[in-house]
N, C-alpha and C positions, 0 to 999 in steps of 0.2 A: 320570723317576718322581715326583721331588718336585714339579715344575712341575704335573704331571696331578693329584697330590693336592691341590695348593693350589687349582686350578681348581674341583675337586669341592667343596672346602670354601666356595669363594665362591657356587658354584651353589646349594648346600645352604642358605646363609644368606639368599640372595634369596628362595628358595622359601619358606623359613620366614618371612621377613618379610612376603611377600604373604599368606601363609596366616593370619598372625597380625593382619595389618591388617584382613582380612575381618571375623574374629572381633570384634576390637575395636570396629569400627563399628557392630555389631550390638548392643552392650551397654545396660546401663541408664545414666541419667545419672551415677550414681556411679562405675561402671565406666568410663564414658569419661573422667571427671573424674580417677579415678586413674590411668588410662593416660597421659592429658597429663602429670601431674606426674611420672610415673616416667620417662616419656620426656624431659622436660626437665632431670631429674636424672641421666641417664645419663652415664657417662664412657667416653671411649674406652679400649678395652682392647688393641687392637692398632693397627698402623699403618694400615691401610686398612680394618679392620672395627671394627665397636661404635661407641658414641657416638650421640647425638641424632640422629633421622631427622627433619629439619625438614618434609620432605614429609608424614609422617604426622601430624606434629603440626598442620600446617595442616588436614588433613582432620578430625583429631580436634576441633579447636577449632570449626570450622564446622559440624560435625555436632552438637556440644553445643548450639550456639547456635541452630541451626535446628530440631533435633528435641525440645528442651527448653527452649523460651524462658522458662519461668517456673521453671525448677527453681532452687534455692538454690545450685548449683554453677556455674549460667550467670551467677549475680551476678558471678562472678569472671573474666569473659571478658577485660576489660580488664588485670586484674592477670596473669593467665596469658600474655596477649600480651606484657605487659611483661617477663616472665620470659623469654620466648623471644628478645625482642629483646636482653635483658641478656646471655643467654648466647652470643649471636651477636655480642657486642660492638659493638652498634648502640645505643650510649648516648643519643643523641639520641631515637631512636623509642621506647626503653625509658622515658625519662623522659614522653614524652607519653601513652604508655599507663598509666603508673602515675597521671598528673595525672587522665586521663579516668576511671580508677578511683575515686579520691578524690571527683571530681566528682560521679559518678553513684550511689556507694554510700557516702554520707555517714555512716551508722550501722554500716557493716560492721566487724566485730571485727579485720579485717586492715588496717584504714587505717594504723596505726602502722607496720606492716611495709611497706607501699607508699610511705609518706613517708621511711623509712629507706632504701628502695632508690633514691629519687629522690637522696637524699644521695650514695650510694654510686656512681650513674651520674654525677653532677656530679663526683664524685672521679676518676673514671676520665677524663673529658673534660679535667679540670685536669691530670692527669699526661701528657696527649698531647704529641706532639711539637710542635705549634703553639704551645704555652704561651699559649693564650687565657685572659685573665683572668676573662671573664665567668662561667665555672663557679664559680669561686671566690667571686665577688660573689653568685652565686645562693645559694651554701651559707650564706654570712653573712647574706644577707637572710632565708632560710628559717629559720635558727637562732634568729634574734630574735623569731621569730613562732610558735615552738613551743608547743603547750598544755600546760597543767600535767599533764594525763594523760600525755603523751608522756614528760615529764620523769621521771615515776615509773615508767616502763616499762623493758623489757629492752633498748632499743635506744639509750638516750640515751647511755650511757658510749660506744659506738662513734661515735655521731653527734657526741659532743663532741670526740673525736679527729680527726674529719673536719673539723669546724668550725676547730680550732685549727691544722690543716694549712692550711686555706684562708687563714686570717689571715696566717700565716707566708708563703704564696705571693704574696699582695697585696702585703705589705711588700718582699719580695724582688724582685718584678717592678717595683715602683714605683721602687726604688733603681736597678735595672738599667737601667730605660728613661730615667731622669733622667741617668744617667752617659752614656749615649748621646748625647743632646742636650748635655751638658757638652762632650764631645769636639768637637762641631760649634759650640760657642759660643752655642748658642741656650738661653741661660740662664733666659729666662722660660718656655720650654716645659719646660726640666728642671724648675724650681721648680714648675709647675702638677702635673706627675705625682705628686709627693710631696704636694702640697696636696691635690690630689683623693682620694688615698688615705685622707686623714683622715676623709672622710664614712663610710667603711666601717670602718675600724680606728683610731679616734682615739688609743686609749691605746697601741697599738703604735707609731705615729708618734711620739707624745710620749715615749715612753721608749726610741726607738731613737737611740743616741748617732751613728750614721752618718747616718740620715734628719735628724737636727737639724742637724749639721755641714754636710750638702749644702744644706739649705734656707738658712743663714746665709750660706754661701759664695755660692749663687745670688744672694740678695739684693744681697750686697755688689757683684756685677756688673752689676746692674740700676740704672737710674736712676730709674725711676718707682716708687718704693716709699716708704712713710711709716714705716719702722722705723728705729731708732737702732742701727746695726750694733755699736756698741761696747758698748752695754746687752746686746744678745743675746749676744755673745761672753762677756761677763762671767756672764751668766746660765747659760751652757752650761758654763763651768769650774766652776761651783758643782754644778750638778746631774750633770755627768759628769767628776768629778776624775780618774778613771782611764782616760778615752777614749783610744784609740790615735790619735786626729785632735787631740790636745791643741796637739802642735806645728804643725799645719796651720792650725787656727783661730787661733793667736796671731800667724800671719802676714797674717791679714786686715785 
């Protein structure tokens, strides 16, 4: 009895979906646009039912683009496509769509929103399991070039949080990888990992007692350098008197 009722519910759901699809595709440009936004924002209510129908979304976006090529709503095609990719967790595709929107709609009022979503998409990629450092570098590079208008807007605070997280990520990865080479006694490669990070996060490298200790340690193991290790050690102890690496650096 329960199974039969469940199947009837599913059947009714699909019949309703198909019927509503036909109705939606016959709407005005604003009606189709609103349908796209509503479909993107849908949240799954049941285990197998509800949520965004990406097939309908594709039809809606194509219909809006073909039927109303000069509509003000069609100007947001790339933005809408970015929203779909973002919801489907296809962060790389989302970034490319947001970038196309910014490129093609330079004066659009939602440019700042698209910029913010690029930051968010890169943040998602930064947190992925492969720990690729490039998304964090993209965030840092973009943040330095933000317009004054963006800095006065509603997305700047959250964007700054993403930026600070990216800086910490670059520092953490640089130290982690340098220690990996340290175990292999490849000190030049270990040193270069932290030294290269200075290009994107110079202040964080300069003020990190762990990064500075490691750089001095790697230099002490390298023969081809022009630094006086003793001077570096003394400078380190003055700058970081409470560093947990004081004992280690005194052994260099």
